[in-house]
KOLKOL-545765 format. One record per residue (C-alpha): residue number from 1; residue in one letter; x, y, z. Coordinates in steps of 0.1 Angstrom, whole numbers. Example, Ala and Ser with C-alpha at 12.3 -4.5 7.8 and 13.67 -1.06 7.14 Angstrom:
! residues 2
{n->1	res->a	px->123	py->-45	pz->78}
{n->2	res->s	px->137	py->-11	pz->71}
***
This chain:
! residues 369
{n->1	res->m	px->1633	py->1472	pz->609}
{n->2	res->e	px->1625	py->1458	pz->643}
{n->3	res->v	px->1592	py->1477	pz->644}
{n->4	res->r	px->1583	py->1465	pz->609}
{n->5	res->s	px->1591	py->1429	pz->618}
{n->6	res->g	px->1569	py->1431	pz->649}
{n->7	res->m	px->1541	py->1445	pz->628}
{n->8	res->v	px->1544	py->1417	pz->603}
{n->9	res->g	px->1545	py->1391	pz->631}
{n->10	res->s	px->1514	py->1405	pz->647}
{n->11	res->l	px->1496	py->1405	pz->614}
{n->12	res->a	px->1505	py->1369	pz->608}
{n->13	res->r	px->1492	py->1359	pz->642}
{n->14	res->r	px->1459	py->1377	pz->636}
{n->15	res->m	px->1456	py->1360	pz->602}
{n->16	res->r	px->1462	py->1326	pz->618}
{n->17	res->l	px->1436	py->1333	pz->644}
{n->18	res->g	px->1411	py->1343	pz->617}
{n->19	res->a	px->1418	py->1311	pz->598}
{n->20	res->f	px->1414	py->1291	pz->629}
{n->21	res->i	px->1380	py->1306	pz->637}
{n->22	res->y	px->1369	py->1302	pz->602}
{n->23	res->r	px->1378	py->1265	pz->600}
{n->24	res->m	px->1362	py->1258	pz->633}
{n->25	res->a	px->1330	py->1275	pz->623}
{n->26	res->r	px->1330	py->1257	pz->589}
{n->27	res->w	px->1334	py->1223	pz->606}
{n->28	res->h	px->1305	py->1229	pz->629}
{n->29	res->g	px->1282	py->1241	pz->601}
{n->30	res->q	px->1291	py->1211	pz->578}
{n->31	res->y	px->1287	py->1186	pz->606}
{n->32	res->v	px->1253	py->1200	pz->617}
{n->33	res->v	px->1240	py->1201	pz->581}
{n->34	res->s	px->1254	py->1169	pz->566}
{n->35	res->r	px->1276	py->1151	pz->591}
{n->36	res->q	px->1304	py->1155	pz->567}
{n->37	res->a	px->1339	py->1143	pz->579}
{n->38	res->r	px->1364	py->1171	pz->575}
{n->39	res->p	px->1395	py->1165	pz->597}
{n->40	res->l	px->1408	py->1194	pz->617}
{n->41	res->a	px->1435	py->1173	pz->635}
{n->42	res->c	px->1458	py->1146	pz->622}
{n->43	res->g	px->1480	py->1121	pz->641}
{n->44	res->y	px->1507	py->1107	pz->618}
{n->45	res->y	px->1529	py->1077	pz->626}
{n->46	res->l	px->1558	py->1085	pz->604}
{n->47	res->t	px->1578	py->1054	pz->613}
{n->48	res->n	px->1579	py->1026	pz->638}
{n->49	res->r	px->1617	py->1025	pz->639}
{n->50	res->c	px->1629	py->1036	pz->673}
{n->51	res->n	px->1662	py->1039	pz->693}
{n->52	res->f	px->1643	py->1031	pz->725}
{n->53	res->r	px->1627	py->999	pz->737}
{n->54	res->c	px->1600	py->1012	pz->760}
{n->55	res->a	px->1584	py->984	pz->780}
{n->56	res->f	px->1548	py->997	pz->775}
{n->57	res->c	px->1550	py->1003	pz->738}
{n->58	res->n	px->1542	py->979	pz->709}
{n->59	res->i	px->1548	py->1003	pz->681}
{n->60	res->w	px->1585	py->994	pz->678}
{n->61	res->r	px->1576	py->957	pz->680}
{n->62	res->h	px->1554	py->960	pz->649}
{n->63	res->r	px->1567	py->940	pz->619}
{n->64	res->p	px->1577	py->946	pz->593}
{n->65	res->p	px->1594	py->979	pz->601}
{n->66	res->f	px->1582	py->1009	pz->581}
{n->67	res->t	px->1589	py->1045	pz->573}
{n->68	res->v	px->1564	py->1064	pz->551}
{n->69	res->p	px->1581	py->1075	pz->518}
{n->70	res->e	px->1587	py->1112	pz->517}
{n->71	res->e	px->1566	py->1119	pz->486}
{n->72	res->k	px->1536	py->1100	pz->500}
{n->73	res->a	px->1538	py->1119	pz->533}
{n->74	res->k	px->1541	py->1153	pz->516}
{n->75	res->d	px->1512	py->1146	pz->492}
{n->76	res->t	px->1490	py->1135	pz->522}
{n->77	res->i	px->1497	py->1166	pz->541}
{n->78	res->r	px->1491	py->1188	pz->510}
{n->79	res->q	px->1457	py->1173	pz->506}
{n->80	res->l	px->1449	py->1177	pz->543}
{n->81	res->g	px->1460	py->1213	pz->542}
{n->82	res->d	px->1437	py->1219	pz->512}
{n->83	res->l	px->1408	py->1205	pz->534}
{n->84	res->g	px->1416	py->1230	pz->562}
{n->85	res->l	px->1436	py->1210	pz->586}
{n->86	res->v	px->1444	py->1229	pz->618}
{n->87	res->y	px->1467	py->1205	pz->638}
{n->88	res->f	px->1493	py->1181	pz->625}
{n->89	res->s	px->1512	py->1158	pz->649}
{n->90	res->i	px->1541	py->1136	pz->639}
{n->91	res->s	px->1550	py->1106	pz->661}
{n->92	res->g	px->1565	py->1072	pz->658}
{n->93	res->g	px->1586	py->1052	pz->667}
{n->94	res->e	px->1612	py->1080	pz->668}
{n->95	res->p	px->1605	py->1105	pz->641}
{n->96	res->l	px->1640	py->1121	pz->644}
{n->97	res->l	px->1653	py->1089	pz->628}
{n->98	res->v	px->1636	py->1100	pz->595}
{n->99	res->p	px->1660	py->1123	pz->576}
{n->100	res->y	px->1632	py->1143	pz->559}
{n->101	res->v	px->1611	py->1149	pz->590}
{n->102	res->f	px->1620	py->1186	pz->592}
{n->103	res->d	px->1612	py->1192	pz->555}
{n->104	res->l	px->1578	py->1175	pz->561}
{n->105	res->l	px->1571	py->1199	pz->591}
{n->106	res->a	px->1580	py->1229	pz->570}
{n->107	res->h	px->1559	py->1216	pz->541}
{n->108	res->a	px->1529	py->1213	pz->564}
{n->109	res->r	px->1532	py->1249	pz->574}
{n->110	res->a	px->1536	py->1259	pz->537}
{n->111	res->c	px->1504	py->1239	pz->530}
{n->112	res->g	px->1484	py->1260	pz->554}
{n->113	res->v	px->1484	py->1238	pz->585}
{n->114	res->l	px->1481	py->1262	pz->614}
{n->115	res->y	px->1498	py->1242	pz->642}
{n->116	res->t	px->1525	py->1215	pz->639}
{n->117	res->h	px->1536	py->1192	pz->666}
{n->118	res->l	px->1564	py->1166	pz->670}
{n->119	res->v	px->1566	py->1138	pz->696}
{n->120	res->s	px->1601	py->1126	pz->704}
{n->121	res->n	px->1620	py->1108	pz->731}
{n->122	res->g	px->1645	py->1136	pz->730}
{n->123	res->f	px->1676	py->1114	pz->728}
{n->124	res->l	px->1687	py->1128	pz->694}
{n->125	res->m	px->1677	py->1164	pz->699}
{n->126	res->d	px->1711	py->1180	pz->696}
{n->127	res->e	px->1720	py->1215	pz->685}
{n->128	res->a	px->1718	py->1207	pz->648}
{n->129	res->r	px->1684	py->1192	pz->650}
{n->130	res->a	px->1671	py->1220	pz->672}
{n->131	res->r	px->1682	py->1245	pz->646}
{n->132	res->e	px->1663	py->1224	pz->620}
{n->133	res->l	px->1632	py->1226	pz->642}
{n->134	res->d	px->1635	py->1264	pz->641}
{n->135	res->r	px->1639	py->1263	pz->603}
{n->136	res->s	px->1608	py->1242	pz->600}
{n->137	res->k	px->1587	py->1266	pz->621}
{n->138	res->l	px->1575	py->1238	pz->643}
{n->139	res->s	px->1548	py->1250	pz->667}
{n->140	res->e	px->1554	py->1225	pz->695}
{n->141	res->v	px->1576	py->1196	pz->705}
{n->142	res->s	px->1568	py->1170	pz->732}
{n->143	res->f	px->1594	py->1150	pz->752}
{n->144	res->s	px->1585	py->1122	pz->776}
{n->145	res->l	px->1596	py->1121	pz->812}
{n->146	res->d	px->1584	py->1092	pz->834}
{n->147	res->g	px->1596	py->1101	pz->869}
{n->148	res->p	px->1631	py->1101	pz->885}
{n->149	res->p	px->1662	py->1092	pz->864}
{n->150	res->d	px->1664	py->1055	pz->872}
{n->151	res->t	px->1627	py->1050	pz->867}
{n->152	res->h	px->1626	py->1068	pz->834}
{n->153	res->d	px->1657	py->1051	pz->820}
{n->154	res->t	px->1643	py->1017	pz->830}
{n->155	res->v	px->1609	py->1023	pz->815}
{n->156	res->r	px->1624	py->1036	pz->783}
{n->157	res->g	px->1650	py->1008	pz->780}
{n->158	res->q	px->1678	py->1033	pz->774}
{n->159	res->q	px->1706	py->1044	pz->797}
{n->160	res->h	px->1710	py->1082	pz->802}
{n->161	res->a	px->1676	py->1088	pz->786}
{n->162	res->y	px->1666	py->1111	pz->814}
{n->163	res->a	px->1697	py->1133	pz->810}
{n->164	res->h	px->1691	py->1135	pz->773}
{n->165	res->v	px->1655	py->1149	pz->778}
{n->166	res->l	px->1669	py->1177	pz->800}
{n->167	res->q	px->1695	py->1185	pz->774}
{n->168	res->a	px->1669	py->1183	pz->746}
{n->169	res->v	px->1648	py->1209	pz->764}
{n->170	res->e	px->1678	py->1232	pz->767}
{n->171	res->n	px->1687	py->1228	pz->731}
{n->172	res->v	px->1652	py->1237	pz->718}
{n->173	res->k	px->1650	py->1266	pz->742}
{n->174	res->r	px->1683	py->1280	pz->729}
{n->175	res->y	px->1682	py->1272	pz->692}
{n->176	res->a	px->1645	py->1270	pz->684}
{n->177	res->p	px->1630	py->1297	pz->708}
{n->178	res->n	px->1598	py->1300	pz->688}
{n->179	res->t	px->1589	py->1263	pz->694}
{n->180	res->a	px->1568	py->1256	pz->725}
{n->181	res->i	px->1580	py->1227	pz->747}
{n->182	res->v	px->1557	py->1203	pz->765}
{n->183	res->i	px->1569	py->1174	pz->787}
{n->184	res->n	px->1547	py->1143	pz->786}
{n->185	res->t	px->1544	py->1122	pz->817}
{n->186	res->i	px->1525	py->1090	pz->826}
{n->187	res->l	px->1504	py->1091	pz->857}
{n->188	res->d	px->1506	py->1055	pz->870}
{n->189	res->p	px->1478	py->1051	pz->896}
{n->190	res->h	px->1501	py->1027	pz->915}
{n->191	res->q	px->1531	py->1051	pz->916}
{n->192	res->p	px->1516	py->1086	pz->913}
{n->193	res->e	px->1545	py->1102	pz->930}
{n->194	res->h	px->1566	py->1097	pz->898}
{n->195	res->a	px->1543	py->1121	pz->880}
{n->196	res->l	px->1548	py->1147	pz->907}
{n->197	res->h	px->1586	py->1144	pz->901}
{n->198	res->s	px->1581	py->1151	pz->864}
{n->199	res->v	px->1558	py->1181	pz->871}
{n->200	res->a	px->1584	py->1196	pz->895}
{n->201	res->t	px->1612	py->1189	pz->869}
{n->202	res->a	px->1592	py->1206	pz->841}
{n->203	res->k	px->1586	py->1236	pz->864}
{n->204	res->g	px->1623	py->1239	pz->870}
{n->205	res->l	px->1629	py->1238	pz->833}
{n->206	res->g	px->1603	py->1265	pz->827}
{n->207	res->v	px->1581	py->1243	pz->804}
{n->208	res->a	px->1546	py->1230	pz->805}
{n->209	res->i	px->1537	py->1193	pz->811}
{n->210	res->k	px->1509	py->1171	pz->799}
{n->211	res->v	px->1497	py->1142	pz->821}
{n->212	res->q	px->1489	py->1109	pz->803}
{n->213	res->p	px->1472	py->1078	pz->818}
{n->214	res->l	px->1487	py->1044	pz->820}
{n->215	res->n	px->1474	py->1027	pz->789}
{n->216	res->a	px->1474	py->992	pz->773}
{n->217	res->h	px->1489	py->998	pz->739}
{n->218	res->p	px->1473	py->978	pz->711}
{n->219	res->n	px->1488	py->944	pz->706}
{n->220	res->l	px->1502	py->946	pz->671}
{n->221	res->n	px->1518	py->912	pz->670}
{n->222	res->p	px->1506	py->878	pz->683}
{n->223	res->d	px->1540	py->872	pz->700}
{n->224	res->a	px->1542	py->906	pz->716}
{n->225	res->p	px->1540	py->907	pz->754}
{n->226	res->e	px->1507	py->918	pz->769}
{n->227	res->p	px->1511	py->955	pz->779}
{n->228	res->p	px->1505	py->966	pz->815}
{n->229	res->r	px->1470	py->975	pz->825}
{n->230	res->p	px->1461	py->995	pz->857}
{n->231	res->r	px->1446	py->971	pz->883}
{n->232	res->e	px->1420	py->980	pz->908}
{n->233	res->l	px->1434	py->1003	pz->935}
{n->234	res->n	px->1434	py->995	pz->972}
{n->235	res->r	px->1423	py->1021	pz->997}
{n->236	res->q	px->1458	py->1035	pz->1003}
{n->237	res->e	px->1466	py->1036	pz->966}
{n->238	res->r	px->1432	py->1053	pz->959}
{n->239	res->d	px->1439	py->1080	pz->985}
{n->240	res->a	px->1474	py->1087	pz->971}
{n->241	res->f	px->1461	py->1087	pz->935}
{n->242	res->l	px->1433	py->1112	pz->943}
{n->243	res->a	px->1458	py->1134	pz->963}
{n->244	res->v	px->1480	py->1136	pz->932}
{n->245	res->i	px->1450	py->1144	pz->909}
{n->246	res->k	px->1442	py->1173	pz->933}
{n->247	res->t	px->1478	py->1185	pz->932}
{n->248	res->l	px->1479	py->1183	pz->894}
{n->249	res->r	px->1447	py->1204	pz->891}
{n->250	res->q	px->1464	py->1231	pz->910}
{n->251	res->a	px->1498	py->1230	pz->892}
{n->252	res->r	px->1500	py->1260	pz->869}
{n->253	res->n	px->1524	py->1243	pz->844}
{n->254	res->v	px->1500	py->1213	pz->839}
{n->255	res->v	px->1482	py->1217	pz->806}
{n->256	res->s	px->1459	py->1187	pz->809}
{n->257	res->s	px->1424	py->1201	pz->815}
{n->258	res->h	px->1407	py->1197	pz->848}
{n->259	res->a	px->1379	py->1178	pz->831}
{n->260	res->f	px->1404	py->1153	pz->818}
{n->261	res->l	px->1421	py->1148	pz->852}
{n->262	res->d	px->1387	py->1144	pz->869}
{n->263	res->n	px->1376	py->1118	pz->843}
{n->264	res->y	px->1409	py->1099	pz->848}
{n->265	res->a	px->1398	py->1095	pz->884}
{n->266	res->a	px->1364	py->1083	pz->872}
{n->267	res->y	px->1381	py->1059	pz->848}
{n->268	res->m	px->1400	py->1043	pz->876}
{n->269	res->l	px->1373	py->1044	pz->903}
{n->270	res->d	px->1338	py->1044	pz->887}
{n->271	res->r	px->1336	py->1043	pz->850}
{n->272	res->k	px->1298	py->1049	pz->851}
{n->273	res->r	px->1307	py->1085	pz->860}
{n->274	res->l	px->1328	py->1091	pz->829}
{n->275	res->a	px->1316	py->1119	pz->807}
{n->276	res->f	px->1301	py->1107	pz->774}
{n->277	res->t	px->1294	py->1072	pz->787}
{n->278	res->h	px->1260	py->1073	pz->770}
{n->279	res->s	px->1268	py->1099	pz->743}
{n->280	res->p	px->1276	py->1092	pz->706}
{n->281	res->c	px->1313	py->1096	pz->697}
{n->282	res->i	px->1320	py->1119	pz->668}
{n->283	res->y	px->1358	py->1119	pz->672}
{n->284	res->g	px->1363	py->1105	pz->637}
{n->285	res->y	px->1345	py->1134	pz->621}
{n->286	res->h	px->1372	py->1159	pz->632}
{n->287	res->h	px->1403	py->1137	pz->636}
{n->288	res->v	px->1422	py->1113	pz->614}
{n->289	res->e	px->1452	py->1090	pz->620}
{n->290	res->f	px->1478	py->1074	pz->597}
{n->291	res->f	px->1496	py->1043	pz->605}
{n->292	res->n	px->1519	py->1027	pz->579}
{n->293	res->n	px->1498	py->1025	pz->547}
{n->294	res->q	px->1465	py->1028	pz->564}
{n->295	res->l	px->1442	py->1057	pz->574}
{n->296	res->f	px->1419	py->1055	pz->605}
{n->297	res->p	px->1392	py->1078	pz->618}
{n->298	res->c	px->1401	py->1063	pz->652}
{n->299	res->l	px->1427	py->1036	pz->660}
{n->300	res->e	px->1411	py->1026	pz->693}
{n->301	res->g	px->1377	py->1019	pz->677}
{n->302	res->l	px->1391	py->998	pz->648}
{n->303	res->d	px->1414	py->968	pz->644}
{n->304	res->w	px->1449	py->978	pz->634}
{n->305	res->h	px->1444	py->960	pz->601}
{n->306	res->d	px->1410	py->975	pz->592}
{n->307	res->g	px->1420	py->1009	pz->581}
{n->308	res->f	px->1414	py->1026	pz->548}
{n->309	res->d	px->1439	py->1029	pz->519}
{n->310	res->p	px->1448	py->1066	pz->518}
{n->311	res->y	px->1464	py->1064	pz->483}
{n->312	res->e	px->1438	py->1048	pz->461}
{n->313	res->r	px->1418	py->1080	pz->457}
{n->314	res->p	px->1419	py->1116	pz->468}
{n->315	res->l	px->1414	py->1121	pz->505}
{n->316	res->e	px->1384	py->1143	pz->500}
{n->317	res->a	px->1367	py->1116	pz->480}
{n->318	res->l	px->1376	py->1090	pz->506}
{n->319	res->f	px->1361	py->1111	pz->534}
{n->320	res->a	px->1329	py->1116	pz->514}
{n->321	res->s	px->1326	py->1079	pz->504}
{n->322	res->p	px->1297	py->1057	pz->517}
{n->323	res->e	px->1320	py->1032	pz->534}
{n->324	res->y	px->1339	py->1059	pz->553}
{n->325	res->r	px->1307	py->1076	pz->564}
{n->326	res->q	px->1292	py->1042	pz->575}
{n->327	res->t	px->1323	py->1035	pz->596}
{n->328	res->l	px->1319	py->1069	pz->613}
{n->329	res->e	px->1283	py->1061	pz->620}
{n->330	res->r	px->1293	py->1027	pz->635}
{n->331	res->l	px->1320	py->1044	pz->657}
{n->332	res->r	px->1294	py->1067	pz->672}
{n->333	res->g	px->1285	py->1037	pz->694}
{n->334	res->c	px->1321	py->1027	pz->701}
{n->335	res->q	px->1329	py->1022	pz->738}
{n->336	res->g	px->1367	py->1023	pz->733}
{n->337	res->c	px->1372	py->1051	pz->758}
{n->338	res->l	px->1357	py->1029	pz->785}
{n->339	res->r	px->1383	py->1002	pz->777}
{n->340	res->n	px->1413	py->1025	pz->773}
{n->341	res->y	px->1416	py->1061	pz->785}
{n->342	res->y	px->1439	py->1076	pz->759}
{n->343	res->v	px->1448	py->1113	pz->762}
{n->344	res->c	px->1448	py->1117	pz->724}
{n->345	res->y	px->1412	py->1104	pz->721}
{n->346	res->y	px->1395	py->1115	pz->753}
{n->347	res->e	px->1410	py->1150	pz->757}
{n->348	res->p	px->1398	py->1161	pz->723}
{n->349	res->r	px->1363	py->1147	pz->731}
{n->350	res->l	px->1362	py->1168	pz->762}
{n->351	res->s	px->1373	py->1199	pz->743}
{n->352	res->f	px->1356	py->1197	pz->708}
{n->353	res->p	px->1331	py->1204	pz->694}
{n->354	res->i	px->1316	py->1233	pz->712}
{n->355	res->w	px->1287	py->1213	pz->728}
{n->356	res->n	px->1312	py->1188	pz->742}
{n->357	res->l	px->1334	py->1216	pz->756}
{n->358	res->v	px->1304	py->1230	pz->775}
{n->359	res->g	px->1288	py->1197	pz->784}
{n->360	res->s	px->1320	py->1180	pz->797}
{n->361	res->r	px->1327	py->1209	pz->821}
{n->362	res->i	px->1292	py->1206	pz->835}
{n->363	res->r	px->1291	py->1168	pz->838}
{n->364	res->s	px->1327	py->1161	pz->848}
{n->365	res->p	px->1329	py->1143	pz->882}
{n->366	res->r	px->1347	py->1166	pz->906}
{n->367	res->a	px->1341	py->1152	pz->941}
{n->368	res->w	px->1354	py->1118	pz->954}
{n->369	res->t	px->1349	py->1104	pz->988}
***
């Protein structure tokens, strides 16, 4: 029985790899021939309800509160699966506050999505929820860790948040062993040593870590406080920041690409050296995002109230519509990545499509003096 189970698992992995290669090849062909939008990746804000009050985040401040109805969410992912979606990432708010989140993740896999991802603060990830992760066949879960315990708890506005992340990792490792774990950490250019603490902690836990820049989140409400923006670095801060970048490039458990880390240095020190500064952006042709009752090819390039209605017609018809295609053409000239260096926008641009993957590695700035 064990041999047969291993054979079945190996076959399933080969089938998924074959499906992945096919979908990637199909996307490249359709884009080259007709510039047709066909999302391979989807970011889904399932709710803005949250048990944390993170200082840098405006999602939980958004009014009115929302949680996407279950049937709408499931129908959306069914349509995306039919279109060949590869990667489906649920975030919030805190998605573990939504009772049907595990059913939605399982539904995504049943609809043919190859890789599912959940972003959580980890506070609610107890044994029962970790077992639900295993049942849903979640591919990857991300928890955030922003430095030492006092720093993390202060930033997240929740006592004992740090300790809960460590426990969440252990629960997933024990009760959902087939789910990969990634720690997210913010590299604050003014306090880069905090990121090194997170990297060392992740290494001790035996998990990978992704580095994210310090970003100014979109201001969703007129009365919301202005989020922090990184200021210009003095010489001492600059040297410390570059030393940490060098250390991160050498850390084996850091999954952020070298090109991404190098371009974060460019973003902070000389944005003229950023990759794609003068290249058209085609992010919206292979990514799509959902926030509340709106669909966006890119949230950074559009106003938060200028999305498309994802329920008025089938998604395939929406992606083929003149207005959607015109929006994508307009976004080709967007300079949002010069204003805000988001990992979820810039890392995909550095890695996909194939000509960006090659070109970004050639053009990425590597030397700083």
